[in-house]
C-alpha positions in Angstrom: -28.7 -9.6 16.2 -26.8 -11.0 13.4 -26.7 -7.2 11.6 -24.9 -5.6 14.4 -21.2 -4.2 14.0 -20.5 -6.3 17.5 -22.2 -9.8 16.1 -18.0 -10.8 16.1 -15.9 -9.8 18.6 -12.8 -10.3 17.0 -14.1 -7.6 14.6 -15.6 -5.1 16.2 -16.1 -1.5 14.5 -14.7 1.8 14.3 -15.3 5.0 16.1 -15.1 8.1 13.8 -15.3 10.3 17.2 -12.2 8.3 19.0 -10.7 8.3 15.6 -11.2 11.9 14.6 -10.5 13.1 18.6 -7.0 11.4 18.2 -5.7 12.4 14.7 -7.7 15.9 13.7 -6.2 18.6 15.5 -4.5 22.1 14.3 -1.7 21.7 13.5 -2.4 18.2 11.7 -2.2 17.2 7.8 -5.8 15.1 8.6 -8.8 17.5 8.3 -11.3 15.1 8.7 -11.6 11.9 9.4 -14.6 9.7 8.5 -15.9 6.1 9.1 -18.7 5.0 6.8 -20.4 1.7 7.0 -20.2 1.0 3.5 -19.6 2.2 0.3 -18.5 1.3 -3.7 -14.3 1.9 -3.5 -12.9 4.7 -0.5 -10.5 6.1 -3.3 -13.4 6.8 -6.1 -15.4 8.6 -2.8 -13.0 10.7 -2.3 -11.8 11.4 -5.8 -15.6 12.9 -6.8 -14.9 15.6 -3.0 -11.5 17.3 -4.6 -13.7 19.9 -6.8 -15.9 20.3 -3.9 -13.9 20.3 -0.8 -10.0 21.6 -1.4 -8.5 21.3 2.1 -6.0 18.5 2.0 -5.9 15.5 4.3 -9.4 14.2 4.2 -9.2 10.5 5.1 -12.6 8.2 4.1 -12.7 5.2 6.1 -15.0 2.0 4.9 -16.1 -0.9 7.3 -16.4 -2.6 3.8 -16.0 -2.2 0.5 -18.2 -3.8 -2.2 -16.3 -3.0 -5.9 -12.7 -2.3 -4.1 -9.9 -1.7 -7.1 -6.2 -2.9 -7.1 -3.3 -2.1 -9.0 -4.4 -2.7 -13.1 -8.2 -2.5 -12.0 -7.8 -5.6 -10.7 -11.4 -5.9 -7.9 -10.3 -6.2 -4.3 -12.7 -7.3 -1.6 -13.2 -8.5 1.7 -15.3 -9.5 4.8 -16.6 -6.6 6.5 -14.3 -5.1 9.2 -11.4 -7.6 8.5 -9.1 -5.2 7.6 -8.6 -1.5 6.7 -9.8 0.1 3.9 -9.2 3.3 4.0 -8.1 6.4 1.6 -6.9 9.5 1.8 -6.6 13.5 -0.3 -3.0 14.7 -1.1 -2.3 17.9 -2.4 1.6 17.7 -2.6 3.4 20.9 -3.5 6.9 18.9 -5.6 7.5 18.9 -8.9 5.3 16.6 -10.6 8.8 14.3 -11.9 9.2 13.2 -7.7 5.3 12.9 -7.5 5.5 9.0 -8.0 7.3 8.5 -5.3 4.5 9.0 -3.0 3.5 6.1 -3.3 5.7 4.7 -1.9 6.0 6.9 1.0 2.9 5.6 2.3 4.1 2.0 1.9 6.5 2.5 3.9 5.1 4.3 6.0 2.5 1.7 6.0 5.1 -1.0 6.7 7.4 0.9 9.7 3.9 1.2 11.5 2.6 -2.7 11.2 6.4 -3.7 12.2 6.3 -1.4 15.2 2.7 -2.4 15.9 2.0 -5.5 15.2 5.6 -6.7 15.6 5.4 -8.6 12.0 8.6 -8.5 9.3 7.0 -6.9 6.7 8.6 -6.0 3.5 8.4 -3.6 0.4 7.9 -5.0 -2.9 8.2 -2.5 -5.9 6.1 -0.6 -5.9 4.0 -0.6 -2.5 3.2 -4.2 -1.8 3.6 -4.7 2.0 5.0 -8.8 1.8 4.9 -11.2 4.5 7.9 -13.2 2.5 5.9 -14.0 -0.4 2.9 -13.5 1.4 0.3 -10.0 0.5 -0.7 -8.6 3.7 -1.4 -4.9 1.7 -1.9 -3.6 -1.3 -1.7 0.8 -2.1 -3.8 2.4 -4.8 -2.7 6.7 -5.4 -4.7 8.0 -8.4 -4.5 11.4 -9.4 -7.6 14.0 -9.8 -7.1 17.6 -10.8 -3.8 19.0 -9.1 -4.8 16.5 -5.8 -3.8 12.7 -5.5 -6.0 10.2 -3.5 -4.2 7.6 -2.5 -6.1 4.2 -0.7 -5.1 1.1 1.0 -6.3 -2.0 2.0 -4.3 -4.0 4.3 -5.8 -7.4 5.6 -6.0 -7.2 9.7 -8.5 -10.4 11.1 -8.8 -12.3 7.9 -8.7 -16.1 8.2 -7.5 -18.2 6.1 -10.4 -19.5 4.6 -11.4 -16.4 4.1 -7.5 -15.3 1.6 -8.8 -14.2 -1.8 -5.6 -15.8 -3.3 -3.9 -17.9 -2.1 -0.6 -16.1 -2.1 -2.0 -13.3 0.5 -1.6 -13.2 4.1 -3.5 -11.2 7.2 -1.7 -10.1 10.7 -4.0 -12.4 12.3 -2.6 -15.4 10.3 0.9 -13.9 10.5 -0.3 -14.3 14.9 0.7 -10.3 15.1 1.1 -8.9 18.0 -1.9 -6.6 17.3 -5.1 -6.9 15.4 -6.7 -3.8 16.6 -7.8 -1.4 13.4 -8.2 1.2 16.0 -3.9 1.7 17.0 -3.2 0.1 14.1 -5.1 3.1 11.7 -4.1 6.3 14.2 0.1 4.7 14.0 0.0 4.2 9.9 -1.2 8.0 9.2 0.8 9.5 11.9 3.6 7.4 10.6 2.6 8.7 6.7 2.2 12.0 8.0 5.6 12.5 9.4 7.2 11.1 5.8 4.8 12.9 3.9 5.4 16.1 6.0 9.4 15.7 5.8 9.1 14.6 1.8 7.1 17.7 1.0 9.9 20.1 2.8 12.8 18.8 1.0 10.4 19.1 -1.7 10.0 16.2 -3.5 13.9 15.4 -3.3 14.2 11.3 -2.3 17.9 12.0 -0.9 17.3 14.7 1.7 14.4 13.4 2.6 15.8 10.0 3.3 12.7 8.5 1.3 15.0 6.4 -0.9 17.3 4.9 1.5 14.8 4.0 3.8 12.7 2.5 1.4 15.2 0.4 -0.1 16.5 -0.7 2.8 13.0 -2.4 3.2 12.5 -3.6 -0.5 11.8 -7.2 -0.9 12.3 -7.0 -4.9 15.7 -4.9 -5.6 19.0 -7.1 -5.6 16.2 -9.7 -6.7 16.3 -11.7 -9.9 12.5 -9.6 -11.0 9.8 -10.7 -14.0 7.7 -7.7 -15.3 4.6 -8.0 -17.1 4.0 -4.5 -18.8 1.3 -2.7 -20.4 1.0 -4.6 -24.3 1.0 -8.2 -22.9 5.2 -7.1 -23.1 7.1 -9.1 -20.3 10.6 -7.9 -18.9 13.2 -10.3 -16.8 16.1 -8.6 -15.6 17.5 -8.2 -12.4 16.0 -4.5 -10.4 19.1 -3.1 -9.4 17.7 0.0 -7.2 14.1 2.9 -7.5 15.7 6.0 -9.4 14.7 9.7 -8.5 11.1 9.2 -10.1 10.5 6.1 -8.0 10.7 4.0 -11.3 11.8 0.3 -10.9 15.3 -0.2 -12.4 15.9 -3.4 -13.6 19.1 -4.5 -15.8 17.6 -6.6 -19.0 19.7 -9.0 -21.3 18.9 -5.5 -23.4 19.8 -3.0 -21.1 19.1 -1.2 -17.9 15.3 0.0 -18.0 13.5 2.5 -15.7 9.9 1.1 -15.2 7.2 2.6 -14.1 4.7 0.7 -14.2 4.1 -3.3 -14.0 3.2 -6.6 -12.3 6.6 -7.4 -10.7 6.9 -11.1 -10.1 10.2 -12.4 -8.0 11.9 -15.1 -9.2 14.1 -17.9 -7.5 16.6 -20.6 -9.6 15.5 -24.0 -8.5 18.5 -26.7 -8.1 17.7 -27.9 -11.5 18.7 -24.2 -13.1 14.2 -23.6 -14.0 13.5 -20.1 -13.1 10.5 -20.3 -10.6 7.9 -17.3 -9.8 7.5 -17.1 -5.8 4.2 -19.3 -6.3 6.9 -21.9 -7.3 4.9 -21.8 -11.0 7.7 -22.7 -13.7 8.5 -19.7 -15.7 10.5 -19.7 -19.1 14.2 -18.4 -18.0 14.8 -14.9 -18.9 
């Protein structure tokens, strides 16, 4: 039975019924959980339902995603049932200027859940990549659709080394995590997101009153590091990451002053013994 979802015993299928029973209940943020075998993009699928189904808290999980997108429009794919690929529909009633924190909130919640369940030392690279050292474990993409926000996440769970999309990626299996069972991982992540989200909304999106900024900075691997940021328009900024502002923007102190960045591809830079700057992959970079 080569097409059976149980052909690879290390990658059993998720149960929509079990997840719904565990997560969808009176008073819960999560209004529905749907698991599909295959789709192009869970974010795109949920975005199409925004006008048809206004309820907040819909969750769509795909066992395989063939047209997934990461940040900056990069393609994102993984073998069937090797990771957690899901999106959620949220309608945060907070000021628009503070909604940039939503993707950071999801990253923080996911990192907290993974650290607790999988016992892996996960850190956050701005804005919301989950990292183990300088290897990427998960990525998050938030997209505004009308007055809603669709947030998608891809977490590498059972990927083997030969299946990694790039050398600087990793998975829970490669990191010898205490748990690589996707069901308890997904439940823990969604429950953690709900807890942080309710606190943040109750504080009207204030990252300080909700405790969000302090918690994010405590697990940030970016703040305090020299960074090289590739900006839109082929611009590059090199400087010291000094913090995250009230809108979720990365604060970078460059040679020409302080910058608040809402978007950009961040590379952590370290100095070798010769004084040259190198990014986290070891590739030589021009000193800033």
